[in-house]
DSSP file (Angstrom, degrees, kcal/mol; ACC not computed):
  #  RESIDUE AA STRUCTURE BP1 BP2  ACC     N-H-->O    O-->H-N    N-H-->O    O-->H-N    TCO  KAPPA ALPHA  PHI   PSI    X-CA   Y-CA   Z-CA
    1    1 A M              0   0    0      0, 0.0    90,-0.1     0, 0.0    88,-0.0   0.000 360.0 360.0 360.0 142.7   30.7    7.2  -32.4
    2    2 A S        -     0   0    0     88,-0.2     2,-0.0     1,-0.2     0, 0.0  -0.196 360.0 -84.4 -77.4 170.2   32.0   10.4  -33.8
    3    3 A D        -     0   0    0      1,-0.1    -1,-0.2    86,-0.0     2,-0.1  -0.286  52.5 -94.3 -69.2 158.2   32.9   11.1  -37.4
    4    4 A Y        -     0   0    0     85,-0.1     2,-0.5    83,-0.1    85,-0.2  -0.452  26.5-139.6 -73.4 147.3   36.3   10.1  -38.8
    5    5 A L  E     -A   88   0A   0     83,-3.5    83,-2.5    -2,-0.1     2,-0.4  -0.948  25.8-161.1-103.3 125.4   39.1   12.7  -38.8
    6    6 A S  E     +A   87   0A   0     -2,-0.5     2,-0.3    81,-0.2    81,-0.2  -0.854  20.9 146.5-115.4 145.3   41.1   12.3  -42.1
    7    7 A F  E     -A   86   0A   0     79,-2.1    79,-2.7    -2,-0.4     2,-0.5  -0.978  45.7-108.5-162.1 163.2   44.6   13.4  -43.1
    8    8 A E  E     +A   85   0A   0     -2,-0.3     2,-0.2    77,-0.2    77,-0.2  -0.894  48.3 169.8 -97.7 128.3   47.5   12.5  -45.2
    9    9 A G  E     -A   84   0A   0     75,-2.1    75,-2.6    -2,-0.5     2,-0.3  -0.718  25.5-140.0-130.3 179.1   50.4   11.3  -43.0
   10   10 A R  E     -A   83   0A   0     15,-0.3     2,-0.4    -2,-0.2    13,-0.1  -0.997  21.4-121.0-143.1 140.0   53.8    9.7  -43.2
   11   11 A I        -     0   0    0     71,-0.5    70,-2.4    -2,-0.3    13,-0.2  -0.658  38.2-174.2 -76.8 133.4   55.6    7.1  -41.0
   12   12 A V  E     -D   23   0B   0     11,-3.0    11,-2.7    -2,-0.4     2,-0.2  -0.920  26.8-105.4-129.1 155.4   58.8    8.5  -39.7
   13   13 A P  E     -D   22   0B   0      0, 0.0     2,-0.5     0, 0.0     9,-0.2  -0.572  26.5-160.5 -77.2 143.9   61.7    7.1  -37.6
   14   14 A M  E     -D   21   0B   0      7,-3.2     7,-2.9    -2,-0.2     2,-0.5  -0.970   7.1-153.2-125.0 113.8   61.8    8.1  -33.9
   15   15 A I  E     +D   20   0B   0     -2,-0.5     2,-0.4     5,-0.2     5,-0.2  -0.762  19.4 171.5 -90.7 125.2   65.2    7.6  -32.4
   16   16 A W  E >   -D   19   0B   0      3,-3.0     3,-2.0    -2,-0.5     2,-0.3  -0.923  62.6 -48.2-137.1 108.5   65.1    7.0  -28.6
   17   17 A G  T 3  S-     0   0    0     -2,-0.4     0, 0.0     1,-0.3     0, 0.0  -0.511 122.2 -22.3  65.5-128.7   68.3    6.0  -27.0
   18   18 A E  T 3  S+     0   0    0     -2,-0.3     2,-0.3    -3,-0.1    -1,-0.3   0.414 124.2  86.8 -92.0   1.4   69.9    3.2  -29.0
   19   19 A N  E <   -D   16   0B   0     -3,-2.0    -3,-3.0     2,-0.0     2,-0.5  -0.731  60.4-153.0-106.4 151.3   66.6    2.2  -30.6
   20   20 A T  E     -D   15   0B   0     -2,-0.3     2,-0.3    -5,-0.2    -5,-0.2  -0.991  17.0-173.8-121.1 124.8   64.7    3.4  -33.7
   21   21 A Y  E     -D   14   0B   0     -7,-2.9    -7,-3.2    -2,-0.5     2,-0.5  -0.767  22.1-126.9-111.7 157.7   61.0    3.1  -33.7
   22   22 A T  E     +D   13   0B   0     -2,-0.3    46,-2.7    -9,-0.2     2,-0.3  -0.932  36.5 171.4-107.5 130.9   58.5    3.9  -36.6
   23   23 A V  E     -DE  12  67B   0    -11,-2.7   -11,-3.0    -2,-0.5    44,-0.2  -0.927  34.7-134.7-137.5 157.2   55.7    6.2  -35.7
   24   24 A L  E     - E   0  66B   0     42,-2.7    42,-1.8    -2,-0.3   -13,-0.2  -0.909  27.7-147.0-112.1  99.7   52.9    8.1  -37.4
   25   25 A P  E     - E   0  65B   0      0, 0.0   -15,-0.3     0, 0.0    40,-0.3  -0.421  13.5-132.6 -65.7 140.5   52.9   11.7  -36.0
   26   26 A L        -     0   0    0     38,-2.7    38,-0.3    -2,-0.1   -17,-0.0  -0.766  23.5-107.6 -92.3 138.2   49.4   13.2  -35.8
   27   27 A P     >  -     0   0    0      0, 0.0     4,-2.7     0, 0.0     3,-0.4  -0.327  33.7-113.1 -58.0 148.1   48.8   16.7  -37.1
   28   28 A N  H  > S+     0   0    0      1,-0.2     4,-2.7     2,-0.2     5,-0.2   0.871 115.6  51.5 -54.4 -42.4   48.3   19.2  -34.3
   29   29 A D  H  > S+     0   0    0      2,-0.2     4,-1.9     1,-0.2    -1,-0.2   0.877 111.9  46.9 -66.7 -35.5   44.6   19.9  -35.2
   30   30 A I  H  > S+     0   0    0     -3,-0.4     4,-2.5     2,-0.2    -2,-0.2   0.935 113.5  48.4 -68.3 -46.3   43.8   16.1  -35.2
   31   31 A A  H  X S+     0   0    0     -4,-2.7     4,-2.6     1,-0.2    -2,-0.2   0.906 111.8  49.5 -60.5 -42.7   45.6   15.6  -31.9
   32   32 A E  H  X S+     0   0    0     -4,-2.7     4,-2.4    -5,-0.2    -1,-0.2   0.900 110.7  49.8 -64.5 -41.0   43.8   18.5  -30.3
   33   33 A T  H  X S+     0   0    0     -4,-1.9     4,-1.1     2,-0.2    -2,-0.2   0.929 112.8  46.7 -63.4 -45.0   40.4   17.2  -31.5
   34   34 A L  H  <>S+     0   0    0     -4,-2.5     5,-2.4     1,-0.2     3,-0.3   0.901 112.3  50.1 -64.9 -40.7   41.1   13.7  -30.2
   35   35 A Q  H ><5S+     0   0    0     -4,-2.6     3,-1.9     1,-0.2    -1,-0.2   0.896 106.4  55.3 -63.8 -39.5   42.4   15.1  -26.8
   36   36 A A  H 3<5S+     0   0    0     -4,-2.4    -1,-0.2     1,-0.3    -2,-0.2   0.780 107.4  50.9 -63.5 -25.7   39.3   17.3  -26.5
   37   37 A Q  T 3<5S-     0   0    0     -4,-1.1    -1,-0.3    -3,-0.3    -2,-0.2   0.295 115.1-120.1 -92.1   8.5   37.2   14.0  -26.9
   38   38 A N  T < 5 +     0   0    0     -3,-1.9     2,-0.2     1,-0.2    -3,-0.2   0.799  50.5 173.3  56.9  32.8   39.3   12.4  -24.1
   39   39 A A      < +     0   0    0     -5,-2.4    -1,-0.2     1,-0.2     3,-0.1  -0.511  24.1 171.7 -73.3 136.2   40.5    9.7  -26.6
   40   40 A K  S    S+     0   0    0     51,-0.4    15,-2.7     1,-0.3     2,-0.3   0.602  74.4  24.8-108.1 -28.9   43.2    7.3  -25.3
   41   41 A R  E    S-B   54   0A   0     50,-0.5    50,-2.1    13,-0.3     2,-0.3  -0.907  70.4-149.0-132.6 158.6   42.9    5.0  -28.4
   42   42 A V  E     -BC  53  90A   0     11,-3.1    11,-2.2    -2,-0.3     2,-0.3  -0.960   4.1-162.6-128.8 150.5   41.8    5.5  -31.9
   43   43 A E  E     +BC  52  89A   0     46,-2.7    46,-1.7    -2,-0.3     2,-0.3  -0.876  41.6  87.2-121.4 160.8   40.3    3.2  -34.5
   44   44 A G  E     -BC  51  88A   0      7,-1.8     7,-2.2    -2,-0.3     2,-0.3  -0.987  67.2 -56.3 154.3-141.4   40.1    3.7  -38.2
   45   45 A E  E     -BC  50  87A   0     42,-2.4    42,-2.6    -2,-0.3     2,-0.5  -0.995  16.7-159.6-144.2 144.8   42.2    2.9  -41.2
   46   46 A I  E >  S-BC  49  86A   0      3,-2.1     3,-1.8    -2,-0.3    40,-0.2  -0.990  95.3 -17.8-118.6 118.0   45.7    3.5  -42.6
   47   47 A N  T 3  S-     0   0    0     38,-3.1    -1,-0.1    -2,-0.5    39,-0.1   0.910 130.0 -53.4  48.5  47.1   45.6    3.1  -46.4
   48   48 A D  T 3  S+     0   0    0     37,-0.3    -1,-0.3     1,-0.2    38,-0.1   0.542 111.8 122.3  68.8  10.2   42.3    1.2  -46.0
   49   49 A H  E <   -B   46   0A   0     -3,-1.8    -3,-2.1     1,-0.0    -1,-0.2  -0.903  67.0-115.3-102.5 128.7   43.7   -1.3  -43.4
   50   50 A P  E     +B   45   0A   0      0, 0.0     2,-0.3     0, 0.0    -5,-0.3  -0.303  38.1 179.6 -65.8 142.6   41.9   -1.3  -40.1
   51   51 A I  E     -B   44   0A   0     -7,-2.2    -7,-1.8     2,-0.0     2,-0.3  -0.954  24.7-172.4-137.4 157.4   43.7   -0.2  -37.0
   52   52 A N  E     +B   43   0A   0     -2,-0.3     2,-0.3    -9,-0.2    -9,-0.2  -0.803  32.8 159.5-147.1 104.2   43.1    0.2  -33.3
   53   53 A L  E     -B   42   0A   0    -11,-2.2   -11,-3.1    -2,-0.3     2,-0.3  -0.881  39.4-108.4-133.8 156.7   46.0    1.9  -31.6
   54   54 A A  E     -B   41   0A   0     -2,-0.3    13,-0.5   -13,-0.2     2,-0.4  -0.609  31.7-118.5 -83.0 142.7   46.9    3.9  -28.5
   55   55 A L  E     -F   66   0B   0    -15,-2.7     2,-0.3    -2,-0.3    11,-0.2  -0.697  44.7-167.1 -75.5 131.8   47.6    7.6  -28.7
   56   56 A T  E     -F   65   0B   0      9,-2.5     9,-2.6    -2,-0.4     2,-0.3  -0.909  21.7-167.6-131.9 150.1   51.2    8.0  -27.5
   57   57 A K  E     -     0   0B   0     -2,-0.3     7,-0.1     7,-0.2     5,-0.1  -0.944   7.5-179.4-128.9 153.4   53.7   10.6  -26.4
   58   58 A A  E >   -F   61   0B   0      3,-0.6     3,-1.5     5,-0.5    -2,-0.0  -0.983  35.9-122.8-150.1 148.4   57.5   10.4  -25.9
   59   59 A P  T 3  S+     0   0    0      0, 0.0     3,-0.0     0, 0.0   -43,-0.0   0.601 107.4  61.8 -69.1  -8.4   60.0   13.0  -24.8
   60   60 A V  T 3  S+     0   0    0      1,-0.1     2,-0.3     2,-0.0   -45,-0.2   0.409 104.7  45.6 -99.7   3.3   62.1   12.6  -28.0
   61   61 A I  E <  S- F   0  58B   0     -3,-1.5    -3,-0.6     2,-0.1     2,-0.2  -0.998  82.7-117.5-144.9 140.9   59.4   13.7  -30.4
   62   62 A D  E    S-     0   0B   0     -2,-0.3    -2,-0.0    -5,-0.1     2,-0.0  -0.526  73.3  -2.5 -76.3 141.5   57.0   16.6  -30.4
   63   63 A G  E    S-     0   0B   0     -2,-0.2    -5,-0.5   -38,-0.1     2,-0.3  -0.158  97.3 -41.8  82.2-170.7   53.3   16.0  -30.2
   64   64 A I  E     +     0   0B   0    -38,-0.3   -38,-2.7    -7,-0.1     2,-0.3  -0.741  57.5 174.0-100.5 144.1   51.1   12.8  -30.2
   65   65 A F  E     -EF  25  56B   0     -9,-2.6    -9,-2.5    -2,-0.3     2,-0.5  -0.908  31.0-120.0-142.4 168.8   51.8    9.9  -32.5
   66   66 A L  E     -EF  24  55B   0    -42,-1.8   -42,-2.7    -2,-0.3     2,-0.4  -0.964  32.1-124.0-109.9 129.8   50.7    6.3  -33.2
   67   67 A Y  E     -E   23   0B   0    -13,-0.5     2,-0.4    -2,-0.5   -44,-0.2  -0.615  26.8-172.6 -73.1 126.1   53.3    3.6  -32.8
   68   68 A T        -     0   0    0    -46,-2.7     5,-0.1    -2,-0.4    -1,-0.1  -0.692  10.8-170.1-123.2  77.0   53.6    1.7  -36.1
   69   69 A G     >  -     0   0    0     -2,-0.4     4,-2.4     1,-0.1     3,-0.4   0.011  39.5 -91.9 -63.8 173.0   55.9   -1.2  -35.5
   70   70 A K  H  > S+     0   0    0      1,-0.2     4,-2.8     2,-0.2     5,-0.2   0.865 123.5  55.3 -56.6 -42.4   57.3   -3.5  -38.2
   71   71 A S  H  > S+     0   0    0      1,-0.2     4,-2.1     2,-0.2    -1,-0.2   0.890 110.4  46.1 -63.3 -37.5   54.4   -6.0  -38.0
   72   72 A L  H  > S+     0   0    0     -3,-0.4     4,-2.5     2,-0.2     5,-0.3   0.933 112.8  49.4 -68.0 -45.3   51.8   -3.3  -38.6
   73   73 A L  H  X>S+     0   0    0     -4,-2.4     4,-2.2     1,-0.2     5,-1.8   0.900 111.4  50.0 -60.7 -39.9   53.9   -1.8  -41.5
   74   74 A D  H  <5S+     0   0    0     -4,-2.8    -1,-0.2    -5,-0.2    -2,-0.2   0.919 111.1  48.9 -63.5 -43.7   54.2   -5.3  -43.0
   75   75 A R  H  <5S+     0   0    0     -4,-2.1    -2,-0.2     1,-0.2    -1,-0.2   0.900 117.0  41.2 -62.6 -41.0   50.4   -5.9  -42.7
   76   76 A I  H  <5S-     0   0    0     -4,-2.5    -1,-0.2    -5,-0.1    -2,-0.2   0.782 106.5-130.4 -78.8 -27.0   49.6   -2.6  -44.3
   77   77 A G  T  <5 +     0   0    0     -4,-2.2     2,-0.3     1,-0.3    -3,-0.2   0.872  60.6 126.3  80.0  39.2   52.4   -3.0  -46.9
   78   78 A V      < -     0   0    0     -5,-1.8    -1,-0.3    -6,-0.1    -2,-0.1  -0.868  45.5-147.8-127.0 161.8   54.0    0.4  -46.4
   79   79 A S    >   -     0   0    0     -2,-0.3     3,-1.6     1,-0.1   -68,-0.3  -0.850  41.9 -76.6-120.5 159.0   57.5    1.8  -45.7
   80   80 A P  T 3  S+     0   0    0      0, 0.0   -68,-0.2     0, 0.0    -1,-0.1  -0.225 114.2  23.0 -54.6 146.3   58.5    4.9  -43.8
   81   81 A D  T 3  S+     0   0    0    -70,-2.4   -69,-0.1     1,-0.3     3,-0.0   0.395  87.0 128.5  75.2   3.1   58.1    8.2  -45.6
   82   82 A E    <   -     0   0    0     -3,-1.6   -71,-0.5   -71,-0.1    -1,-0.3  -0.661  69.7-105.2 -79.3 142.9   55.4    6.9  -48.0
   83   83 A P  E     -A   10   0A   0      0, 0.0     2,-0.4     0, 0.0   -73,-0.2  -0.495  43.3-165.5 -67.7 138.0   52.3    9.2  -48.1
   84   84 A L  E     -A    9   0A   0    -75,-2.6   -75,-2.1    -2,-0.2     2,-0.6  -0.945  22.0-134.1-126.8 144.6   49.4    7.5  -46.3
   85   85 A E  E     -A    8   0A   0     -2,-0.4   -38,-3.1   -77,-0.2     2,-0.4  -0.898  32.6-169.8 -94.8 123.1   45.7    8.1  -46.2
   86   86 A V  E     -AC   7  46A   0    -79,-2.7   -79,-2.1    -2,-0.6     2,-0.4  -0.950  16.4-178.0-123.0 133.5   44.6    8.0  -42.5
   87   87 A R  E     +AC   6  45A   0    -42,-2.6   -42,-2.4    -2,-0.4     2,-0.3  -0.996  17.6 170.6-128.3 125.1   41.1    8.0  -41.0
   88   88 A L  E     +AC   5  44A   0    -83,-2.5   -83,-3.5    -2,-0.4   -44,-0.2  -0.938  14.5 167.3-134.6 154.0   40.8    8.0  -37.2
   89   89 A R  E     - C   0  43A   0    -46,-1.7   -46,-2.7    -2,-0.3   -85,-0.1  -0.956  50.6 -77.0-154.1 159.0   38.1    8.4  -34.5
   90   90 A P  E     - C   0  42A   0      0, 0.0   -48,-0.3     0, 0.0   -88,-0.2  -0.297  46.5-147.3 -57.6 139.8   38.2    7.7  -30.8
   91   91 A A        -     0   0    0    -50,-2.1   -50,-0.5   -38,-0.2   -51,-0.4  -0.851  27.2 -97.1-106.4 144.9   37.9    4.1  -30.0
   92   92 A P    >   -     0   0    0      0, 0.0     3,-1.7     0, 0.0   -50,-0.0  -0.401  34.4-127.4 -57.5 135.8   36.2    2.7  -26.9
   93   93 A A  T 3  S+     0   0    0      1,-0.3   -51,-0.0   -52,-0.1    -2,-0.0   0.788 106.9  44.9 -59.6 -29.8   38.9    2.1  -24.3
   94   94 A D  T 3  S+     0   0    0     26,-0.1     2,-0.4    25,-0.0    -1,-0.3   0.390  84.0 118.8 -97.9   4.7   37.8   -1.5  -23.7
   95   95 A Q    <   +     0   0    0     -3,-1.7     2,-0.4     2,-0.0    -4,-0.0  -0.573  33.3 172.3 -75.6 126.6   37.3   -2.4  -27.3
   96   96 A V        -     0   0    0     -2,-0.4     2,-0.5     2,-0.0    -3,-0.0  -0.947  24.3-143.3-134.8 112.9   39.6   -5.3  -28.4
   97   97 A D        -     0   0    0     -2,-0.4   -45,-0.0   -45,-0.1    -2,-0.0  -0.654  15.6-154.6 -79.7 122.5   39.0   -6.7  -31.9
   98   98 A V        -     0   0    0     -2,-0.5     5,-0.0     2,-0.0    26,-0.0  -0.861  17.3-121.0-102.0 123.0   39.6  -10.5  -31.8
   99   99 A P     >  -     0   0    0      0, 0.0     4,-2.6     0, 0.0     3,-0.4  -0.231  26.9-112.4 -58.7 151.8   40.6  -12.2  -35.1
  100  100 A D  H  > S+     0   0    0      1,-0.2     4,-2.5     2,-0.2     5,-0.2   0.868 115.0  52.0 -55.5 -42.6   38.2  -14.9  -36.3
  101  101 A D  H  > S+     0   0    0      1,-0.2     4,-1.9     2,-0.2    -1,-0.2   0.868 111.9  46.5 -67.1 -34.7   40.6  -17.7  -35.8
  102  102 A V  H  > S+     0   0    0     -3,-0.4     4,-2.5     2,-0.2    -2,-0.2   0.920 112.1  50.1 -71.0 -44.0   41.3  -16.7  -32.2
  103  103 A A  H  X S+     0   0    0     -4,-2.6     4,-2.2     1,-0.2    -2,-0.2   0.908 111.3  49.7 -59.7 -42.1   37.6  -16.3  -31.5
  104  104 A R  H  X S+     0   0    0     -4,-2.5     4,-2.8    -5,-0.2    -1,-0.2   0.916 110.7  49.3 -63.4 -43.5   36.9  -19.7  -32.9
  105  105 A A  H  X S+     0   0    0     -4,-1.9     4,-1.5     1,-0.2     6,-0.2   0.888 110.3  51.3 -64.0 -39.0   39.7  -21.2  -30.8
  106  106 A L  H  <>S+     0   0    0     -4,-2.5     5,-2.8     2,-0.2     6,-0.7   0.914 113.3  45.3 -63.3 -42.5   38.3  -19.5  -27.6
  107  107 A R  H ><5S+     0   0    0     -4,-2.2     3,-1.3     3,-0.2    -2,-0.2   0.938 112.1  49.5 -66.5 -46.9   34.9  -20.9  -28.3
  108  108 A T  H 3<5S+     0   0    0     -4,-2.8    -1,-0.2     1,-0.3    -2,-0.2   0.772 116.1  42.8 -69.0 -24.4   36.0  -24.5  -29.1
  109  109 A T  T 3<5S-     0   0    0     -4,-1.5    -1,-0.3    -5,-0.2    -2,-0.2   0.348 109.7-121.6 -99.7   5.7   38.1  -24.7  -26.0
  110  110 A D  T < 5S+     0   0    0     -3,-1.3    -3,-0.2    -4,-0.2     4,-0.2   0.865  75.0 127.2  57.8  39.3   35.4  -23.0  -23.8
  111  111 A M     >< +     0   0    0     -5,-2.8     4,-2.7    -6,-0.2     5,-0.2   0.286  31.6 103.5-106.3   7.6   37.9  -20.3  -22.9
  112  112 A T  H  > S+     0   0    0     -6,-0.7     4,-2.8     1,-0.2     5,-0.2   0.897  81.5  49.7 -60.1 -42.2   35.7  -17.3  -23.8
  113  113 A T  H  > S+     0   0    0      2,-0.2     4,-1.2     1,-0.2    -1,-0.2   0.917 111.6  48.9 -64.0 -42.4   34.8  -16.5  -20.2
  114  114 A N  H  4 S+     0   0    0     -4,-0.2     4,-0.5     1,-0.2     3,-0.4   0.926 112.9  48.7 -60.4 -44.3   38.5  -16.7  -19.2
  115  115 A W  H >< S+     0   0    0     -4,-2.7     3,-1.6     1,-0.2    -2,-0.2   0.927 108.8  52.3 -61.0 -46.9   39.3  -14.4  -22.1
  116  116 A D  H 3< S+     0   0    0     -4,-2.8    -1,-0.2     1,-0.3    -2,-0.2   0.737 101.4  62.1 -64.7 -22.3   36.6  -11.9  -21.2
  117  117 A S  T 3< S+     0   0    0     -4,-1.2    -1,-0.3    -3,-0.4    -2,-0.2   0.638  86.5  94.3 -79.4 -13.0   37.9  -11.7  -17.6
  118  118 A L  S <  S-     0   0    0     -3,-1.6    -3,-0.0    -4,-0.5    37,-0.0  -0.435  86.0-105.6 -75.6 152.4   41.2  -10.3  -18.8
  119  119 A S     >  -     0   0    0      1,-0.1     4,-2.3    -2,-0.1     5,-0.2  -0.382  32.3-109.7 -68.7 156.1   41.8   -6.5  -19.0
  120  120 A P  H  > S+     0   0    0      0, 0.0     4,-2.7     0, 0.0     5,-0.2   0.879 119.8  54.8 -55.1 -37.7   41.7   -5.0  -22.4
  121  121 A G  H  > S+     0   0    0      2,-0.2     4,-2.3     1,-0.2     5,-0.1   0.903 107.9  47.5 -63.6 -41.8   45.5   -4.4  -22.2
  122  122 A K  H  > S+     0   0    0      2,-0.2     4,-2.3     1,-0.2    -1,-0.2   0.883 112.2  50.5 -67.6 -37.3   46.2   -8.0  -21.4
  123  123 A R  H  X S+     0   0    0     -4,-2.3     4,-2.5     2,-0.2    -2,-0.2   0.937 111.2  48.0 -64.4 -45.1   44.0   -9.1  -24.3
  124  124 A R  H  X S+     0   0    0     -4,-2.7     4,-2.3     1,-0.2    -2,-0.2   0.907 111.4  51.0 -61.5 -41.1   45.7   -6.7  -26.7
  125  125 A S  H  X S+     0   0    0     -4,-2.3     4,-1.6     2,-0.2    -1,-0.2   0.924 111.3  46.9 -62.5 -45.1   49.1   -7.9  -25.5
  126  126 A A  H  X S+     0   0    0     -4,-2.3     4,-1.2     1,-0.2    -1,-0.2   0.906 113.5  48.9 -63.7 -41.1   48.2  -11.6  -26.1
  127  127 A L  H  X S+     0   0    0     -4,-2.5     4,-3.4     1,-0.2     5,-0.3   0.852 103.9  59.9 -68.5 -33.8   46.7  -10.8  -29.5
  128  128 A H  H  X S+     0   0    0     -4,-2.3     4,-1.7     1,-0.2    -1,-0.2   0.915 102.2  53.3 -61.1 -40.9   49.9   -8.9  -30.5
  129  129 A Q  H  < S+     0   0    0     -4,-1.6    -1,-0.2     1,-0.2    -2,-0.2   0.893 115.4  41.2 -58.9 -38.5   51.9  -12.0  -30.0
  130  130 A I  H >< S+     0   0    0     -4,-1.2     3,-1.5     1,-0.2    -2,-0.2   0.941 115.2  47.1 -75.8 -48.9   49.6  -13.9  -32.3
  131  131 A T  H 3< S+     0   0    0     -4,-3.4    -2,-0.2     1,-0.3    -1,-0.2   0.682 104.7  61.4 -73.1 -16.0   49.1  -11.2  -35.0
  132  132 A S  T 3< S+     0   0    0     -4,-1.7    -1,-0.3    -5,-0.3    -2,-0.2   0.519  77.2 115.3 -86.4  -3.7   52.8  -10.5  -35.3
  133  133 A A    <   -     0   0    0     -3,-1.5    -3,-0.0    -4,-0.2     3,-0.0  -0.415  53.4-158.1 -65.2 138.6   53.6  -14.1  -36.4
  134  134 A K  S    S+     0   0    0     -2,-0.1     2,-0.3     1,-0.0    -1,-0.1   0.792  73.1  51.8 -88.1 -30.5   54.9  -14.2  -39.9
  135  135 A R  S  > S-     0   0    0      1,-0.1     4,-2.3     0, 0.0     5,-0.1  -0.826  78.3-129.2-112.1 148.3   54.0  -17.8  -40.6
  136  136 A A  H  > S+     0   0    0     -2,-0.3     4,-2.5     1,-0.2     5,-0.2   0.867 110.5  55.5 -59.5 -37.9   50.7  -19.6  -40.2
  137  137 A E  H  > S+     0   0    0      1,-0.2     4,-2.2     2,-0.2    -1,-0.2   0.903 108.2  47.6 -63.4 -41.2   52.4  -22.4  -38.2
  138  138 A T  H  > S+     0   0    0      2,-0.2     4,-2.4     1,-0.2    -2,-0.2   0.913 110.0  52.9 -65.8 -42.2   53.8  -19.9  -35.7
  139  139 A R  H  X S+     0   0    0     -4,-2.3     4,-2.2     1,-0.2    -2,-0.2   0.931 109.4  48.8 -58.2 -47.0   50.4  -18.2  -35.4
  140  140 A E  H  X S+     0   0    0     -4,-2.5     4,-2.4     1,-0.2    -1,-0.2   0.901 110.7  50.5 -61.7 -42.1   48.8  -21.5  -34.6
  141  141 A K  H  X S+     0   0    0     -4,-2.2     4,-2.5     1,-0.2    -1,-0.2   0.901 111.0  49.3 -62.1 -40.3   51.5  -22.3  -32.0
  142  142 A R  H  X S+     0   0    0     -4,-2.4     4,-2.4     2,-0.2    -2,-0.2   0.863 109.3  51.2 -70.1 -34.9   50.9  -18.9  -30.4
  143  143 A I  H  X S+     0   0    0     -4,-2.2     4,-2.3     2,-0.2    -2,-0.2   0.936 111.2  48.8 -63.7 -45.2   47.2  -19.4  -30.3
  144  144 A T  H  X S+     0   0    0     -4,-2.4     4,-2.2     1,-0.2    -2,-0.2   0.911 111.8  48.8 -60.7 -43.6   47.7  -22.8  -28.6
  145  145 A K  H  X S+     0   0    0     -4,-2.5     4,-3.0     1,-0.2    -1,-0.2   0.909 109.6  52.3 -63.5 -41.4   50.1  -21.2  -26.0
  146  146 A M  H  X S+     0   0    0     -4,-2.4     4,-2.5     1,-0.2    -2,-0.2   0.911 109.5  49.5 -60.4 -42.2   47.6  -18.4  -25.3
  147  147 A L  H  X S+     0   0    0     -4,-2.3     4,-2.3     2,-0.2    -1,-0.2   0.905 111.9  48.3 -63.9 -41.7   44.9  -21.0  -24.7
  148  148 A T  H  X S+     0   0    0     -4,-2.2     4,-2.3     2,-0.2     6,-0.2   0.935 112.1  49.0 -62.5 -46.6   47.1  -22.9  -22.3
  149  149 A D  H  X>S+     0   0    0     -4,-3.0     5,-2.8     1,-0.2     6,-0.7   0.887 110.8  50.8 -61.7 -38.7   48.1  -19.8  -20.5
  150  150 A L  H ><5S+     0   0    0     -4,-2.5     3,-0.9     3,-0.2    -1,-0.2   0.930 110.8  48.4 -62.1 -45.5   44.4  -18.8  -20.2
  151  151 A Q  H 3<5S+     0   0    0     -4,-2.3    -2,-0.2     1,-0.2    -1,-0.2   0.870 115.0  44.6 -64.1 -37.5   43.6  -22.2  -18.7
  152  152 A E  H 3<5S-     0   0    0     -4,-2.3    -1,-0.2    -5,-0.2    -2,-0.2   0.464 112.1-117.9 -87.1  -1.5   46.5  -22.0  -16.2
  153  153 A G  T <<5S+     0   0    0     -3,-0.9    -3,-0.2    -4,-0.6    -4,-0.1   0.750  74.4 132.4  72.2  23.3   45.7  -18.4  -15.3
  154  154 A A      <       0   0    0     -5,-2.8    -4,-0.2     1,-0.2    -5,-0.1   0.475 360.0 360.0 -88.0  -2.1   49.1  -17.3  -16.6
  155  155 A L              0   0    0     -6,-0.7    -1,-0.2    -5,-0.1    -5,-0.1   0.427 360.0 360.0-100.4 360.0   47.7  -14.4  -18.5
């Protein structure tokens, strides 16, 4: 794995149609270095909080950015326009970090093989539903639903 690329960044609003998204624009030199390494995703840290995010483009903003939705901002504890310390490096395209409680639930229900058969994108999507829960009870319900969906082949 390559060395980290570090920079100070800021989350900014990106208005697209009637929606406003929060994004972290990458400095041009960082974006060019990542593109030269054929990176599609990056791993690293924002203010010492681990991330694994897709490099993204949109016609309403110049350059490459990382989408930083509300659940990520809440986890990191930052607001738009605050200065951030960012460390990034290319992430393996198929890498999906599974939280301990989800991994434990997969093991105890013998669903690990089903989980491993999903594409990385489907795994990330299922995990996003779980990790975006605000309450522990909601998180548990979403884990249970994911396990049911896995068993029924609905994922």
